N, C-alpha and C positions, 0 to 999 in steps of 0.2 A: 747487953749481951742478952740475946733473944734467946728463946728455948727452942727453936726450931733453925736450922742450916740449911740453905738453899743447896742440894746437891746435884740437880740436873736440870734438864728442859726436853718437852718433847718439841721435837723438828717437824712432827706431821706422822702421818699414817705409812705404813709401810707394807705393801703387798694388801690383798683384798679380803684378809681373814681376821683384821681388828689390831694387828700389831702396830706398836708405833716404833718410829726412828728415835731413840732417845740420846741426848747428848749427857756424857756424865761429867761432874767439875769435881769429881772425887781424885784424891792422889792416887788411888788405884780402882781406876775407871770401871772394872768389872765387878767390883765391891759394891757398888749402889744397890742393888738387890739385898743385899746383906742388912741395910737399914732400915728396912719397911718396918711400919707402914711409911708409905711416903706420901704426904700430903701437899694440897694444892695451897695458894699463897694465902689464902683466906680461910683455909681450915674446912672448909665445906665438904670436902671429897678426900679419902685416902685410897691408896691402892698397895696391894703386893706386885712386885716385879720380877718376871723370869725372863733372864736374859735368853734369847734364843740362839743369836748368833752376832757376830761382828759384822756391822757393814760400814760403808765410807761415812765417815762423821760421826761416829757412834755404835750403838747397838739396835739390833731388831729386838724389841722386849713386848712379852706378852703381860698387859696390866689387868688386874683383877676387875671385872665389871665392864671391861670394852670388848665387846665381842664382833662389832662389824667395821669395815674400813671407815663408815660414817661417823661413828663415835670415836675412831682414832682420829680422824681428820678434825674433828669438833675440839679436841685437844691442842690442837697446834700452839705453839708458843706458851705454852702452861709450863710454869716453872714448878719443879718438886722440890720439896722438903723435907727432911729427916729431924726425929728428936734428937737433940743435944746427946742424951744420954744414950741413945743410941750409936752416936760415933766414937771412933776410936781416940783415947787420950792422945795429945799432942805432947811433943818433947817442949822445953822450955824456949825455943826460940821459933817456934811455929804459931801462927795465928790462923784461925778462920777468918776469911776475908770479911764475913758479916758482921765480926766483932772489930772490925778496923773502921767499918764506916761510921761516920759521925762523931769521930775522936777528934779532940784537938790537937793541932800541929803547933809546936812551939820550937824557937830556935834554942841554941845552948845558952843564950843569954837570958831566956824566958820571955822571950816577944812572941806574940800571938802569928802564926804566919796563915792559919783559916783551919779548916776542918776537912777531915777526909770525905770525899763526896762517893767516889767509887775506886775499887781496886782493878788495874787491868792487868792481863797476863798477854802478852804478844809472842811468847816463847823465850825471849831473852831474859826473862826475870819480872818480877812484879813492878807496877808502876803505882802510886799512890795519887790520886788526882784531887787536888787542893784547891777546895774554893775558898775566899775568903774576902770581905769588904775592901781590903787595902791593895787586891789584886786587880791588875788590869785585863787577865785572862787566867783561866785555868791554868795551874802549874803541875807537871806532871813529875812527881820526885822517885827517883828508886828507890825500891824498898830493899837495900842492901844495909849492911851492918855500918859500913861505913857513911851513908847518908842518914841512917835513921839507927843511931845506938842504943836507943832505948824505947819501948813499948811498955806502959804502964795500963794494963786492962783495968786494975781497980780504980785508978784516979781517972780513967778514960782518956789520956792525954799520950800524945808522941812526941819524943824529943829527936829533933832533926838537927843535922849538921849538914845543910845542902851546899852543892858545887857550888862555888862562887858566882855570881851572876843569876842564878836560877831564878831568886826572888827579885823583881823589879827595882827595890831600892838598895840591894845589897853592895 
């Protein structure tokens, strides 16, 4: 597990006074400013964030140290991270996507299916993107209690009971 978790991304500037359009990845999107300071991925910069108003696709946000449209434009694509300690405690059956990435995925018989490469949320529930040496292509495993009955953060492994035929040699 990492000390910081990605909580948002800057989609570009908003207006001409240095505000940015910020996409929040938080369960409560408007809470992103509560987790400040927010850091760039390499940790070289940090910001406080004050939400001005909701806008299409996120929020118009004033970041500390960003005063011009040009400075805001330069941050486009920047992912923002918060210290894990600043984030709320999760329920037993909830996980930060960052904690799942890289975990080994085993079937209920102990056979390795691969590793979690990414976690996707397209609105109907999370999907684990599994890559592995025995896979002909990427597999998207539904992240449901039925398909993923066990997540062991300490051992960094996931036990999966995938739908029949999802992995090529089932």
